[in-house]
Backbone atoms as SQL, in Angstrom:
CREATE TABLE atoms (id INTEGER PRIMARY KEY, chain TEXT, resi INTEGER, resn TEXT, atom TEXT, x REAL, y REAL, z REAL);
INSERT INTO atoms VALUES
  (1, 'A', 1, 'MET', 'N', -19.008, -93.406, -31.774),
  (2, 'A', 1, 'MET', 'CA', -18.925, -92.655, -33.196),
  (3, 'A', 1, 'MET', 'C', -17.939, -92.167, -33.319),
  (4, 'A', 2, 'ALA', 'N', -17.197, -92.305, -34.674),
  (5, 'A', 2, 'ALA', 'CA', -16.201, -91.559, -35.130),
  (6, 'A', 2, 'ALA', 'C', -16.359, -90.926, -36.418),
  (7, 'A', 3, 'ALA', 'N', -15.688, -89.475, -36.481),
  (8, 'A', 3, 'ALA', 'CA', -15.958, -88.943, -37.721),
  (9, 'A', 3, 'ALA', 'C', -14.393, -88.654, -38.199),
  (10, 'A', 4, 'ASP', 'N', -14.353, -88.603, -39.427),
  (11, 'A', 4, 'ASP', 'CA', -12.985, -88.304, -40.225),
  (12, 'A', 4, 'ASP', 'C', -13.092, -87.744, -41.704),
  (13, 'A', 5, 'GLU', 'N', -12.259, -87.316, -42.317),
  (14, 'A', 5, 'GLU', 'CA', -12.340, -86.839, -43.655),
  (15, 'A', 5, 'GLU', 'C', -10.854, -87.214, -44.181),
  (16, 'A', 6, 'MET', 'N', -11.185, -87.621, -45.564),
  (17, 'A', 6, 'MET', 'CA', -9.945, -88.023, -46.359),
  (18, 'A', 6, 'MET', 'C', -10.154, -87.529, -47.876),
  (19, 'A', 7, 'TRP', 'N', -9.047, -87.590, -48.475),
  (20, 'A', 7, 'TRP', 'CA', -9.123, -87.079, -49.988),
  (21, 'A', 7, 'TRP', 'C', -9.484, -88.236, -50.870),
  (22, 'A', 8, 'LEU', 'N', -10.187, -87.768, -51.781),
  (23, 'A', 8, 'LEU', 'CA', -10.966, -88.587, -52.943),
  (24, 'A', 8, 'LEU', 'C', -10.798, -87.909, -54.284),
  (25, 'A', 9, 'LYS', 'N', -10.141, -88.873, -55.117),
  (26, 'A', 9, 'LYS', 'CA', -9.985, -88.056, -56.663),
  (27, 'A', 9, 'LYS', 'C', -11.053, -88.731, -57.398),
  (28, 'A', 10, 'ALA', 'N', -11.718, -87.803, -57.951),
  (29, 'A', 10, 'ALA', 'CA', -12.892, -88.238, -58.991),
  (30, 'A', 10, 'ALA', 'C', -12.773, -87.212, -60.053),
  (31, 'A', 11, 'LYS', 'N', -12.658, -87.935, -61.279),
  (32, 'A', 11, 'LYS', 'CA', -12.885, -87.039, -62.674),
  (33, 'A', 11, 'LYS', 'C', -11.653, -85.981, -62.787),
  (34, 'A', 12, 'LYS', 'N', -10.442, -86.574, -62.384),
  (35, 'A', 12, 'LYS', 'CA', -8.968, -85.838, -62.127),
  (36, 'A', 12, 'LYS', 'C', -9.355, -84.502, -61.299),
  (37, 'A', 13, 'ARG', 'N', -10.261, -84.581, -60.270),
  (38, 'A', 13, 'ARG', 'CA', -10.277, -83.393, -59.146),
  (39, 'A', 13, 'ARG', 'C', -10.206, -84.111, -57.879),
  (40, 'A', 14, 'TRP', 'N', -9.737, -83.401, -57.124),
  (41, 'A', 14, 'TRP', 'CA', -9.760, -83.614, -55.439),
  (42, 'A', 14, 'TRP', 'C', -10.674, -83.289, -54.605),
  (43, 'A', 15, 'PHE', 'N', -11.287, -84.056, -53.819),
  (44, 'A', 15, 'PHE', 'CA', -12.291, -83.799, -53.026),
  (45, 'A', 15, 'PHE', 'C', -12.211, -84.265, -51.561),
  (46, 'A', 16, 'TYR', 'N', -12.730, -83.544, -50.808),
  (47, 'A', 16, 'TYR', 'CA', -12.538, -84.309, -49.223),
  (48, 'A', 16, 'TYR', 'C', -14.104, -85.062, -49.143),
  (49, 'A', 17, 'LEU', 'N', -13.880, -86.270, -48.664),
  (50, 'A', 17, 'LEU', 'CA', -14.900, -87.113, -48.314),
  (51, 'A', 17, 'LEU', 'C', -15.122, -87.351, -46.666),
  (52, 'A', 18, 'TYR', 'N', -16.276, -86.637, -46.373),
  (53, 'A', 18, 'TYR', 'CA', -16.374, -86.847, -44.839),
  (54, 'A', 18, 'TYR', 'C', -17.343, -87.857, -44.311),
  (55, 'A', 19, 'VAL', 'N', -16.623, -88.750, -43.320),
  (56, 'A', 19, 'VAL', 'CA', -17.290, -90.265, -43.021),
  (57, 'A', 19, 'VAL', 'C', -17.708, -89.966, -41.431),
  (58, 'A', 20, 'VAL', 'N', -18.847, -90.691, -41.019),
  (59, 'A', 20, 'VAL', 'CA', -19.055, -90.667, -39.783),
  (60, 'A', 20, 'VAL', 'C', -19.657, -92.138, -39.521),
  (61, 'A', 21, 'ILE', 'N', -19.003, -92.764, -38.542),
  (62, 'A', 21, 'ILE', 'CA', -19.369, -94.266, -38.638),
  (63, 'A', 21, 'ILE', 'C', -19.533, -94.650, -37.014),
  (64, 'A', 22, 'ASP', 'N', -20.459, -95.737, -36.771),
  (65, 'A', 22, 'ASP', 'CA', -20.789, -96.185, -35.339),
  (66, 'A', 22, 'ASP', 'C', -19.584, -97.180, -34.754),
  (67, 'A', 23, 'SER', 'N', -19.810, -97.272, -33.659),
  (68, 'A', 23, 'SER', 'CA', -18.790, -98.308, -33.148),
  (69, 'A', 23, 'SER', 'C', -18.685, -99.776, -33.744),
  (70, 'A', 24, 'ASN', 'N', -19.717, -100.139, -34.475),
  (71, 'A', 24, 'ASN', 'CA', -19.916, -101.476, -35.239),
  (72, 'A', 24, 'ASN', 'C', -19.295, -101.283, -36.678),
  (73, 'A', 25, 'ASN', 'N', -18.808, -100.078, -36.998),
  (74, 'A', 25, 'ASN', 'CA', -18.302, -99.692, -38.295),
  (75, 'A', 25, 'ASN', 'C', -19.621, -99.645, -39.305),
  (76, 'A', 26, 'ASN', 'N', -20.577, -99.308, -38.736),
  (77, 'A', 26, 'ASN', 'CA', -21.919, -99.096, -39.719),
  (78, 'A', 26, 'ASN', 'C', -21.574, -97.446, -40.564),
  (79, 'A', 27, 'LEU', 'N', -21.760, -97.236, -41.382),
  (80, 'A', 27, 'LEU', 'CA', -21.815, -95.966, -42.006),
  (81, 'A', 27, 'LEU', 'C', -23.164, -95.213, -41.709),
  (82, 'A', 28, 'LEU', 'N', -22.790, -94.113, -40.989),
  (83, 'A', 28, 'LEU', 'CA', -23.867, -93.275, -40.496),
  (84, 'A', 28, 'LEU', 'C', -24.191, -92.185, -41.480),
  (85, 'A', 29, 'ALA', 'N', -23.004, -91.589, -41.736),
  (86, 'A', 29, 'ALA', 'CA', -23.395, -90.432, -42.785),
  (87, 'A', 29, 'ALA', 'C', -22.127, -90.090, -43.528),
  (88, 'A', 30, 'LEU', 'N', -22.148, -89.538, -44.690),
  (89, 'A', 30, 'LEU', 'CA', -20.973, -89.129, -45.524),
  (90, 'A', 30, 'LEU', 'C', -21.526, -88.063, -46.266),
  (91, 'A', 31, 'ARG', 'N', -20.343, -87.210, -46.945),
  (92, 'A', 31, 'ARG', 'CA', -20.428, -85.698, -47.495),
  (93, 'A', 31, 'ARG', 'C', -19.199, -85.805, -48.339),
  (94, 'A', 32, 'ILE', 'N', -19.382, -85.283, -49.652),
  (95, 'A', 32, 'ILE', 'CA', -18.362, -85.094, -50.496),
  (96, 'A', 32, 'ILE', 'C', -18.365, -83.544, -50.781),
  (97, 'A', 33, 'SER', 'N', -17.120, -83.168, -50.419),
  (98, 'A', 33, 'SER', 'CA', -16.949, -81.486, -50.596),
  (99, 'A', 33, 'SER', 'C', -15.720, -81.118, -51.235),
  (100, 'A', 34, 'GLU', 'N', -15.676, -79.821, -52.090),
  (101, 'A', 34, 'GLU', 'CA', -14.416, -79.614, -52.678),
  (102, 'A', 34, 'GLU', 'C', -13.330, -78.944, -51.468),
  (103, 'A', 35, 'ASN', 'N', -13.992, -78.387, -50.408),
  (104, 'A', 35, 'ASN', 'CA', -13.251, -77.821, -49.456),
  (105, 'A', 35, 'ASN', 'C', -13.347, -78.556, -47.987),
  (106, 'A', 36, 'ARG', 'N', -12.447, -78.360, -47.072),
  (107, 'A', 36, 'ARG', 'CA', -12.398, -78.547, -45.873),
  (108, 'A', 36, 'ARG', 'C', -12.890, -77.552, -44.994),
  (109, 'A', 37, 'SER', 'N', -14.085, -77.906, -44.590),
  (110, 'A', 37, 'SER', 'CA', -14.662, -76.352, -43.763),
  (111, 'A', 37, 'SER', 'C', -15.438, -76.948, -42.288),
  (112, 'A', 38, 'ARG', 'N', -15.412, -76.002, -41.734),
  (113, 'A', 38, 'ARG', 'CA', -16.396, -76.423, -40.407),
  (114, 'A', 38, 'ARG', 'C', -17.641, -76.507, -40.850),
  (115, 'A', 39, 'GLN', 'N', -18.345, -75.747, -41.698),
  (116, 'A', 39, 'GLN', 'CA', -19.608, -75.840, -42.205),
  (117, 'A', 39, 'GLN', 'C', -20.008, -77.245, -42.724),
  (118, 'A', 40, 'VAL', 'N', -19.316, -77.737, -43.529),
  (119, 'A', 40, 'VAL', 'CA', -19.424, -79.299, -43.978),
  (120, 'A', 40, 'VAL', 'C', -19.436, -80.291, -43.011),
  (121, 'A', 41, 'ALA', 'N', -18.306, -80.018, -41.978),
  (122, 'A', 41, 'ALA', 'CA', -18.342, -81.009, -40.761),
  (123, 'A', 41, 'ALA', 'C', -19.673, -80.780, -40.053),
  (124, 'A', 42, 'ILE', 'N', -20.297, -79.831, -39.884),
  (125, 'A', 42, 'ILE', 'CA', -21.370, -79.574, -39.079),
  (126, 'A', 42, 'ILE', 'C', -22.775, -80.456, -39.891),
  (127, 'A', 43, 'ALA', 'N', -22.526, -80.259, -41.143),
  (128, 'A', 43, 'ALA', 'CA', -23.619, -80.557, -41.964),
  (129, 'A', 43, 'ALA', 'C', -23.764, -82.315, -41.706),
  (130, 'A', 44, 'VAL', 'N', -22.474, -82.748, -42.007),
  (131, 'A', 44, 'VAL', 'CA', -22.288, -84.369, -42.009),
  (132, 'A', 44, 'VAL', 'C', -22.748, -85.061, -40.660),
  (133, 'A', 45, 'LEU', 'N', -22.422, -84.114, -39.355),
  (134, 'A', 45, 'LEU', 'CA', -22.529, -84.350, -38.090),
  (135, 'A', 45, 'LEU', 'C', -24.244, -84.402, -37.684),
  (136, 'A', 46, 'LYS', 'N', -24.761, -83.300, -38.229),
  (137, 'A', 46, 'LYS', 'CA', -26.182, -83.227, -38.169),
  (138, 'A', 46, 'LYS', 'C', -26.959, -84.579, -38.661),
  (139, 'A', 47, 'LYS', 'N', -26.358, -84.984, -39.896),
  (140, 'A', 47, 'LYS', 'CA', -26.909, -85.927, -40.719),
  (141, 'A', 47, 'LYS', 'C', -26.830, -87.020, -39.852),
  (142, 'A', 48, 'ALA', 'N', -25.767, -87.281, -39.345),
  (143, 'A', 48, 'ALA', 'CA', -25.475, -88.363, -38.246),
  (144, 'A', 48, 'ALA', 'C', -26.176, -88.520, -37.212),
  (145, 'A', 49, 'ARG', 'N', -26.259, -87.468, -36.639),
  (146, 'A', 49, 'ARG', 'CA', -27.321, -87.313, -35.432),
  (147, 'A', 49, 'ARG', 'C', -28.512, -87.659, -35.866),
  (148, 'A', 50, 'TRP', 'N', -29.280, -87.012, -36.922),
  (149, 'A', 50, 'TRP', 'CA', -30.472, -87.428, -37.392),
  (150, 'A', 50, 'TRP', 'C', -30.766, -88.960, -37.345),
  (151, 'A', 51, 'ILE', 'N', -30.011, -89.590, -37.973),
  (152, 'A', 51, 'ILE', 'CA', -30.064, -90.854, -38.335),
  (153, 'A', 51, 'ILE', 'C', -29.692, -91.916, -37.178),
  (154, 'A', 52, 'VAL', 'N', -29.045, -91.512, -36.180),
  (155, 'A', 52, 'VAL', 'CA', -28.657, -92.159, -34.846),
  (156, 'A', 52, 'VAL', 'C', -30.081, -91.878, -33.943),
  (157, 'A', 53, 'GLY', 'N', -30.364, -90.807, -33.774),
  (158, 'A', 53, 'GLY', 'CA', -31.307, -90.644, -32.970),
  (159, 'A', 53, 'GLY', 'C', -30.879, -90.312, -31.588),
  (160, 'A', 54, 'PHE', 'N', -29.840, -90.135, -31.146),
  (161, 'A', 54, 'PHE', 'CA', -29.316, -89.966, -29.701),
  (162, 'A', 54, 'PHE', 'C', -27.943, -89.500, -29.888),
  (163, 'A', 55, 'ILE', 'N', -27.600, -88.887, -28.687),
  (164, 'A', 55, 'ILE', 'CA', -26.164, -88.127, -28.598),
  (165, 'A', 55, 'ILE', 'C', -25.222, -89.249, -27.899),
  (166, 'A', 56, 'PRO', 'N', -24.105, -89.425, -28.883),
  (167, 'A', 56, 'PRO', 'CA', -23.278, -90.471, -28.179),
  (168, 'A', 56, 'PRO', 'C', -22.460, -90.168, -27.170),
  (169, 'A', 57, 'SER', 'N', -22.139, -90.959, -26.160),
  (170, 'A', 57, 'SER', 'CA', -21.069, -90.537, -25.090),
  (171, 'A', 57, 'SER', 'C', -19.820, -90.197, -25.438),
  (172, 'A', 58, 'ILE', 'N', -19.055, -90.768, -26.668),
  (173, 'A', 58, 'ILE', 'CA', -17.736, -90.560, -26.944),
  (174, 'A', 58, 'ILE', 'C', -17.724, -90.404, -28.592),
  (175, 'A', 59, 'ILE', 'N', -16.997, -89.444, -29.137),
  (176, 'A', 59, 'ILE', 'CA', -16.743, -89.118, -30.392),
  (177, 'A', 59, 'ILE', 'C', -15.275, -89.420, -30.630),
  (178, 'A', 60, 'VAL', 'N', -14.902, -90.115, -31.735),
  (179, 'A', 60, 'VAL', 'CA', -13.257, -90.498, -31.934),
  (180, 'A', 60, 'VAL', 'C', -13.260, -89.367, -33.258),
  (181, 'A', 61, 'THR', 'N', -12.251, -88.481, -33.076),
  (182, 'A', 61, 'THR', 'CA', -11.728, -87.920, -34.489),
  (183, 'A', 61, 'THR', 'C', -10.289, -87.684, -34.521),
  (184, 'A', 62, 'ASP', 'N', -9.814, -86.959, -35.603),
  (185, 'A', 62, 'ASP', 'CA', -8.688, -86.857, -35.691),
  (186, 'A', 62, 'ASP', 'C', -8.141, -85.473, -34.760),
  (187, 'A', 63, 'GLU', 'N', -7.007, -84.885, -35.131),
  (188, 'A', 63, 'GLU', 'CA', -6.724, -83.483, -34.483),
  (189, 'A', 63, 'GLU', 'C', -7.004, -82.438, -35.296),
  (190, 'A', 64, 'TRP', 'N', -8.090, -82.438, -36.338),
  (191, 'A', 64, 'TRP', 'CA', -8.376, -81.165, -36.978),
  (192, 'A', 64, 'TRP', 'C', -9.227, -80.185, -36.070),
  (193, 'A', 65, 'ASN', 'N', -8.825, -78.904, -35.872),
  (194, 'A', 65, 'ASN', 'CA', -9.418, -78.002, -34.938),
  (195, 'A', 65, 'ASN', 'C', -10.858, -77.655, -35.085),
  (196, 'A', 66, 'ALA', 'N', -11.459, -78.141, -36.238),
  (197, 'A', 66, 'ALA', 'CA', -12.677, -77.765, -36.401),
  (198, 'A', 66, 'ALA', 'C', -13.659, -78.827, -35.849),
  (199, 'A', 67, 'TYR', 'N', -13.110, -79.845, -35.635),
  (200, 'A', 67, 'TYR', 'CA', -14.216, -80.817, -34.917),
  (201, 'A', 67, 'TYR', 'C', -14.644, -80.749, -33.421),
  (202, 'A', 68, 'PRO', 'N', -13.990, -80.204, -32.659),
  (203, 'A', 68, 'PRO', 'CA', -14.295, -79.759, -31.273),
  (204, 'A', 68, 'PRO', 'C', -15.477, -78.858, -31.485),
  (205, 'A', 69, 'ARG', 'N', -15.446, -77.756, -32.086),
  (206, 'A', 69, 'ARG', 'CA', -16.362, -76.854, -32.155),
  (207, 'A', 69, 'ARG', 'C', -17.406, -77.289, -32.912),
  (208, 'A', 70, 'SER', 'N', -17.223, -77.864, -33.985),
  (209, 'A', 70, 'SER', 'CA', -18.633, -78.786, -34.806),
  (210, 'A', 70, 'SER', 'C', -19.321, -79.349, -34.194),
  (211, 'A', 71, 'ILE', 'N', -18.541, -80.590, -33.336),
  (212, 'A', 71, 'ILE', 'CA', -19.214, -81.515, -32.358),
  (213, 'A', 71, 'ILE', 'C', -20.087, -80.686, -31.101),
  (214, 'A', 72, 'SER', 'N', -19.470, -79.559, -30.671),
  (215, 'A', 72, 'SER', 'CA', -20.179, -79.085, -29.770),
  (216, 'A', 72, 'SER', 'C', -21.511, -78.468, -30.095),
  (217, 'A', 73, 'LYS', 'N', -21.212, -77.647, -31.278),
  (218, 'A', 73, 'LYS', 'CA', -22.655, -77.237, -32.181),
  (219, 'A', 73, 'LYS', 'C', -23.807, -78.225, -32.191),
  (220, 'A', 74, 'VAL', 'N', -23.353, -79.485, -32.811),
  (221, 'A', 74, 'VAL', 'CA', -24.273, -80.595, -33.028),
  (222, 'A', 74, 'VAL', 'C', -25.069, -81.268, -32.030),
  (223, 'A', 75, 'PHE', 'N', -23.927, -81.699, -30.837),
  (224, 'A', 75, 'PHE', 'CA', -24.248, -82.575, -30.154),
  (225, 'A', 75, 'PHE', 'C', -24.311, -82.185, -28.616),
  (226, 'A', 76, 'GLY', 'N', -23.738, -80.733, -28.461),
  (227, 'A', 76, 'GLY', 'CA', -23.668, -80.276, -27.046),
  (228, 'A', 76, 'GLY', 'C', -22.343, -80.655, -26.584),
  (229, 'A', 77, 'ARG', 'N', -22.399, -80.907, -24.979),
  (230, 'A', 77, 'ARG', 'CA', -21.051, -81.345, -24.582),
  (231, 'A', 77, 'ARG', 'C', -20.910, -82.857, -24.742),
  (232, 'A', 78, 'VAL', 'N', -19.949, -83.191, -25.430),
  (233, 'A', 78, 'VAL', 'CA', -19.661, -84.681, -25.491),
  (234, 'A', 78, 'VAL', 'C', -18.082, -85.024, -25.547),
  (235, 'A', 79, 'ARG', 'N', -17.711, -86.224, -24.971),
  (236, 'A', 79, 'ARG', 'CA', -16.254, -86.464, -24.660),
  (237, 'A', 79, 'ARG', 'C', -15.462, -86.639, -26.078),
  (238, 'A', 80, 'LEU', 'N', -14.656, -86.057, -25.975),
  (239, 'A', 80, 'LEU', 'CA', -13.737, -86.413, -27.464),
  (240, 'A', 80, 'LEU', 'C', -12.645, -87.204, -27.142),
  (241, 'A', 81, 'ASN', 'N', -12.359, -88.052, -28.152),
  (242, 'A', 81, 'ASN', 'CA', -10.965, -88.657, -28.107),
  (243, 'A', 81, 'ASN', 'C', -10.348, -88.612, -29.530),
  (244, 'A', 82, 'MET', 'N', -9.180, -87.749, -29.267),
  (245, 'A', 82, 'MET', 'CA', -8.498, -87.348, -30.398),
  (246, 'A', 82, 'MET', 'C', -7.172, -87.944, -30.561);
């Protein structure tokens, strides 16, 4: 599983697009937000967990410091690959 966020411009405004995909590049969850926050990361990870139905063994993320705490809250102890 991989989690990341990126910039998205819509109607002349910038937003964060949060994306969670599986190892086969299938989209599991996404969320658009005006801010980059731990609460939004938790929400999109919860949606991905609900869709997948299991806890992955490894989650790949960038080095944003909110991901380790968010992933621990949603999935418990999971190996991170940053």
